[in-house]
N, C-alpha and C positions, 0 to 999 in steps of 0.2 A: 538750467533752472534757479531762477532767483532765490532769495532767501524766504524761507518759510514763517510765520507765526506758527507758535505751537498747535493753534487748531488748525491750519493746515496741515502741517506735519502729522497732524492725527488722522486728517484725510484722507491723506496721501499713502501714508502707512498702515493704514485701517487698526491704528494701534488707539485706545482714548486717551484723551490729556492727561487724567492722574496716572496711570500706566508710564506715561512718557516723562512726568515728573518724577516719580517713585525711581526710572532708571536711569534717569540725570543725578538722581539723591545718593544712589548707591553708587554710580561709576559706571554703571555700565554704557553711559551716554557720554560723551565730554561734555563738558562746560558749554551751552551755544555761544557765539557773539550778542552783544546787546546793543539794539536801538538807543538813540538818544532818549526815549522816553523809557527805558530799562525794559523795554519787550523783549522776548526770546525770539532770534532770528538763526532758523538751523538751515544749513545747507544739505546737499544731493545727499551728503556722505551719511547723514541723519535718517533719511527715507532707508539707504540700504542697510546701515546698520540695524535700524528696529524690523526691517524684513529678517533679519540674521536672527535677533533677537525671537522675534515672534516667533520663527519656524521651528528654533530650537526648542523653545517653550512646547510647540505642540508637538512634538516630539518626547515631551516629560524632563529634557533635561535641566537639572537643578540650577539656580541662579551663579553657585560658585562653578559649577562647568561651562556654565555660558562664558564667563568673566574669563578662563582659561582660554576658550574657544577663540573669545575674540581678542585674546594677545597673541595666539598664537595667527587668527587673520592679520590682523595688524602689525606682524612680522613674517611676510611671508617665505623668507629665506631661512626659517628655523623649522627644525624636521618634526615631522607631523606625528610620531610616534606618540603624543601627548592625546592628540585629538584622536589616535585609534583606540588607546586605551581609553577615554572617555565614554567612547561609543560603546565599547565592550562592556562596560560598567553599566552604561545606561541599557542595554541587552539582557543582562542578568537583572537589573530592577523591573522590564516589563515583563519578563519569564515570570519573576516572584510576583507579581500584581495579577497575571492572566492566572495564575494557581490557585491567586487568592480568590479572585471573582468565580472561578470554575468551583471551588468549594462552597463559595456563597451560593451559586446557582445550584449544586446540588442540594445543598441545606433547603432552600426555598421550595424547590422541586419536591422535596419530601414533604415540607410542611403543607403545601398546596395540595399532595396524592391524599392526606389525609381529611379530605373534604366534608365540612360539616354541613348541618341541614339543623335549623333550629337556633337556639339561644348562645349568645355569646360566650354564657358561661360555660358550655361544651364544645366551644369552639379551639381545634387541634392547633391552628395559627398562633392565638393568643397566649394559648397552653405554653408552646414552646419560645415564645418571646419572651414570656413571662419568667422561665426557667431555663437557663442554657445549659445545665446537665442533661437536658431532652434533647438536644441536639445529637449529631451520630457521631459528629468530629467537631473538632475546634475549628473554629475560623475567627482568628483575629480580626480587629476592626482593618477596612481596606484600606489599601495605604491612600493618603487624601495628597492631590497636587499641592506643591507650595507654590508662593508667588515667585 
């Protein structure tokens, strides 16, 4: 595969150009070669590396974990114990998110079950959203995916 411009790399990897620039800026992608006109030129390794990063992000791995996983992938002779540990940590994080989402679903179902017919001033959903103490269980903010 010949060298790719950042636009062609974005298309080939299905990763947006600003995201590619971000990954380059934080060191997940090595600096590309530059053409005489200073355009970035990426090789086939960049497509594979972006596919790796994209898949790891889809599985919820944080950036620093992906950095460690990429370091391991770049050195195939290293022991994969770190990769196993990171996968176990991610399982724990996913289980925590699932528990939070189940608590949120339960609370939303309880709020929706108290159906209201009439004015919004008598609406149980609005009342519960206005006063957290009316909730049956504590439900912290859901964990948001980081970039």
